[in-house]
C-alpha positions as CSV (number, residue, x, y, z in Angstrom):
1,X,-98.5,60.0,67.8
2,X,-99.8,56.4,67.5
3,X,-101.2,57.4,64.1
4,X,-97.8,58.4,62.9
5,X,-96.2,55.2,64.2
6,X,-99.0,53.2,62.5
7,X,-98.3,54.9,59.2
8,X,-94.6,54.3,59.4
9,X,-95.2,50.6,60.2
10,X,-92.0,48.5,60.7
11,X,-89.8,51.6,60.4
12,X,-91.1,53.0,63.7
13,X,-90.7,49.7,65.6
14,X,-88.3,49.8,68.6
15,X,-87.9,53.6,68.5
16,X,-88.3,56.0,71.3
17,X,-90.9,58.8,71.1
18,X,-89.4,62.2,72.2
19,X,-91.5,65.3,72.5
20,X,-89.8,68.4,71.1
21,X,-91.0,72.0,71.0
22,X,-93.1,71.8,67.9
23,X,-93.9,68.1,67.8
24,X,-92.5,64.6,68.3
25,X,-89.4,62.7,67.1
26,X,-88.8,59.0,66.7
27,X,-85.3,58.1,67.8
28,X,-83.4,54.7,67.8
29,X,-81.8,53.7,71.1
30,X,-78.0,53.8,71.3
31,X,-77.8,50.1,72.1
32,X,-78.7,49.1,68.5
33,X,-75.7,51.2,67.2
34,X,-73.3,49.8,69.8
35,X,-73.7,46.3,68.4
36,X,-72.9,47.5,64.9
37,X,-69.8,49.5,65.8
38,X,-68.4,47.6,68.7
39,X,-64.7,46.7,68.1
40,X,-62.7,44.3,70.2
41,X,-59.5,45.9,71.5
42,X,-56.4,43.8,71.4
43,X,-52.8,44.5,72.2
44,X,-50.6,45.7,69.3
45,X,-47.9,43.3,68.3
46,X,-44.5,44.4,67.2
47,X,-45.4,43.4,63.7
48,X,-48.4,45.8,63.7
49,X,-46.6,48.8,65.3
């Protein structure tokens, strides 16, 4: 598995290695996606209703 991560270089950085039935998968953690899609919730004003 380290050979595959070495070949992928920076693309494999910070990814989790998960063993599947026929091999391995590289997955990004959910925390990285939360930062991109986090939206602050605010009350709706009468003007926006």
